[in-house]
N, C-alpha and C positions, 0 to 999 in steps of 0.2 A: 147460433148461425147454423151449426151442423144439423140440428133438428129440423130447421126450415128446409135445408137442402134435401134431407132424407124424405121429407114430406112431399116435396116437389117431384122427386124421382119416383116415389110410390104412386103418385097421381098419374104421372106420365105412363108408367107401366100398366096401370089399370085401364087407362084410356086406350092404350095401344092394343092390349089383349082383347078388350071388348070389341074393337073394330077390326080385328085381324081376320084375314081371309086366306084361302088356299093360294099358294104361289101361282102366278100367272093371272090372277084376278085383282092384283094390287097395282098401284102406280109406283113409279120410281124404282122399278126392279133392277135398274142398272147399278144401284147401290150394293147389290149382292154379288156383282161380277168382280172377281179378283183382277186387279189391274197390274199388280207387280209380279215379276217373274217368280219370286220365291213362293208367294201364296198360291199362285197358279200351279207351279211345279209340285207342290205338296198336296194337291187335291182340291184347292180352291177355298178351303176354310181352315184357319188355324188361329187359336186364341192364347196359346201357351208358349210359343217359341220366343223366349226373351234372349235375343242375340243382337249382334251389331247390324241392324237393319231398320232404318228409320221408317221404311214403308209399312212395317208391321203395326204402326200406331193406327192405321186405318182398320185393321182387323180387331185390335184391342188397344185402346188408348193407354193401358197400363204397361204395354210392351215397349217401354222406353225408359231412359234414365238420363242423368246429367251427362254421362259419358258420350251420349249420341249428339250432343250439341255441336253444331258446325257441319253436320252431315247434310248434304244436298243430293237429292235423287230425282231422276227423270225416268218416266216409264212410257212405253208405247205398246199398245195392244192392237194386234190385227185380229179382229173378230170375224164372225161369220157374215156372209152376204155383204162384203165390202164395208162393214162397220169398223170404225177406228176409235181408239181411246187414247188421250194424251193426259198425262198427270205429272205432278211433282210433289215432293214432300221435303220439308226443311225444319230443323230445330235450332233455336238460338237461345243462348244464355243471357237473360235480361238482368243479371246481377241479383239484387235483393228481391226481385219479383220472380225469380226462378227461371227454369228452362221451359220455353214454350215451343210447341211444334205447330206448324200450319201447312196447308197444301190445298190443292185443287185437282179435280178430275173432270174431264170433259169427254162425253161420248158423242161422236159425230156420226149420225145415221146417213149422211149424204143427202142426195136429192131423191125425192119420191114422186112418182107419177101420180097425178090426181085426176079423178073422174067424178062426174056428178051421178045422180041416181039413174040417169038414162044412158050412161056410158060415154057421154061427151068428154073429150080430153080437155082438162082445165090447165094443163101444163105441169111443171114441176114445182115442188115446194121443198123447203129445207126442214130438217128435224135434228134436234140435239138436246142433250141434258147435261147439266153441270152441277157439281157440288163443291163448295168451298168450306174448309173446316179449320178449326183452331182449337188447341187444347193443351193440357199439361198433365203431369203425373207427380205423385209424391210417394217416397219410399219410407217405410217405418219398419226397420228390422228386416225380416224376411218377406214382408208384404209390400206390394206396390199398388196404389189405387190411381186410376186415371179417368179423365173425362174429356170429351171433345164435343164441340158445338158445330153443327152442320147447317149451312144455308144452301137450299136446293132449288134449282130452277129447271123446269121442263118445258121445252118448246117443240110440239109435235104438229106438224103440218098446219101452222097458223094458230094453234090453240096453246095457251100458256097456263102454267100452274107453278106455284111456289110453296115451299114448306120449310119449316125449321125443325131440326131433330137433334137428338143428343145420344151419344154412346157413353156408357158408364161401365168400367171394367176393373178387374182386380187380378193380380198375379201373385202366386206364392212360390218363392225360390227356396228349395231345401238348403239348409246351412252347410251340409257336408256332402250331399249327393248331387249328381248332375241331373236334378229332377225339378221341373217347374209345372205348375198347374195354373190354369187361368179360367176366368169366366167373364162374360160380357153381356150386357143388355144393349141391343143395337136398335137404332132408329126409333127411339122414343120421341114423340113430338106431335106436331099438329100441322095441318095443311092451312096455309095462310090464304091462298087464292086458288079456286077451282078452275079446271079447263073450261067448263060451261056452268051456267046457273043451275042446271039440273044434275051436274056431276056429283060424285061422292068419292073422291080420291082417297086412297089409303096408303099409309106408309108401311113398308115391309118390315114390321117389327120382328125381332128374333131374339131368342135366348140361346147362347152358345157356351159350351164349357169343354175343356180338354186338358190333356197332360202331354208333356214331352219329357223324354228321359234318354240318357246315354249310358249304356252299360260300361263299367270301368275298363274292361279289357276288350272292347269291340270298337271298331271305327265307324259305328252306326249311331244315329240319333233317330228315335222313333217318336211319332206324334199321333195321338188319337183324339179326334175332336167330334163332339156331338153338336148338331145344330137342328133348328126347328124343334127344340126341346119342349116347348110349351104346347106343341100340337101333337096329337096322337097319330092317326093314320094319315100319311101324306101321299100314299100311293093312289094311282088312278086306275079304276076298274069300272067299266060299264057293262053290266050283265046283259044288256040288250044288244050290245055290239061286239062283245068279246067272248071267246070260248071259256068254258068253265076251268080248263086247265091253266088258263092265263091268270087266274085270280091269285094275287100275291099271298104267300103264306105268312105265318107269324114272324119267322126269322127274317124274311125278306122285308117286311114292314119295319122291323126294328133296325135292320142294317141300313135302311135308307136314310137314317139319321146320323150315320157314322162316316167320317172321312179318315183315311189312314195315310200318313205321310212318312217317308223315310229319307234320311240324308246319309250319304256315304262321305265321311270326312277324310278324304285322301290326304290332304295337308291342311295347314291353317288357312291357306289361300286358295284351295281348290276343293270344291264340293260337288257331288252329284246328287240329284234329287229325283224321287219317284213318288207319285201319289195315286190314290184310288178313291173315287167317289161313287158309291153304289147307286145313289139316286140319279146321278147324271148318266150312268151306264144304262139304267132302266129306261130313262127318258129319251136317250139318243140312239139306242140300238135299233137296227132295222128288224123287220119281221122275220127275215130269214137268217140273220147273223148279227152278232154283237160286235165283232171286230175288236178294236181298241177303245171303244166307247167307255168313258169313265176313268181311263188311265191317263196320266200325265207324267212328263219327265222334264228334267232341266239340269242346268249346270251353272256354276258360279266360279269365277276366278278373280283374284285381286292382283294388281300391279301397282305398287307404291301407294299413291293416294287415291287410286281409282279401283272401283269394283264393277265388273260386268256380269250380268246374269241373263240367262235365256231359258224359256220353258215352252213346251208345246203340249197341248192337251185338247180335250173335247172329242175329237175323232168321230165325226159324223159323215154321212154321205155328202154333205155340203162342204166338207173340209175339216180343218182343225184350227185352233187358235194359236197364235204366236205372241209371246210376251217378251219384251226387251227392257232391261233395267240398267241404267248407268248411274252409279253413285260416286260422289266425290267427297273426300274429307277436306273441307276448306280450311281447317285448322293448320294443315301442313303447308298450304299455299301461303297463308299469312305469316306463319312462323319462319318460313324460309324466304320471305320477302319477294315472292313471285307475283303478288298482286298489289 
């Protein structure tokens, strides 16, 4: 059975890489937007932070364990241009079948004004995209392997598309040091139905890897994550429209694959978070200034059975993104007979 699973995964990877395109030219790009406060506050991408956060299974399905069963989390993202995202994640112990996690994420683009080729107003149309996912992980010593299956629906101004994708990841936890390393293959799969008969929708396949560590005598935890690892140069430069001095250098091109996140662990129940994403900084900065583009920050605090987290990032002329997360440990409610 294991050989068959490996064969299917290899086939999905090959198909995804063969059809991969540069970001912004693929469908379902909402899958790459961090919807939880923690992921957003740490720069938007993290595959190695194995901590008490059920939302991290969306970043890497191996970032969970049986100890997270009973955690229920709700997320709200206030994105650019009045776009909103609503999501939840939950893990439940099914006894002999193990602990399974599942959740959903919906991006609401609101109403969009529609016009025909001659400019005649056709009224307003709705647009939104949704992903439903389910998965589990398995720990063997210092290693944890996980997988999740995603069902994706996209509805853009009356056009519809559906896809099925899979994330497969692994995490290594050092037996004596506070060090974890993770890797994930994201969005492997196929498009079930196209927007139109002539369309050729692509899933945003990605390979991500990273590490998180906490020095023994420091209240900080650092994370370094690489993404778009299967692609080389992901920078944009048009020699016919841009100045020669604007051409990205070698270090710039490499650093666009790296995200840096730092947590200040004030107490067990209070954390501060800061992240930096160089690619976002380069893409969102204005011609005259960079401002805070690419930087994000956040905080988390716990009160008994509840955890609240907030992050702010993006920083563009159009504004910034705001993420809110509320997580509840339902085990404490049931144990105390409150439900």
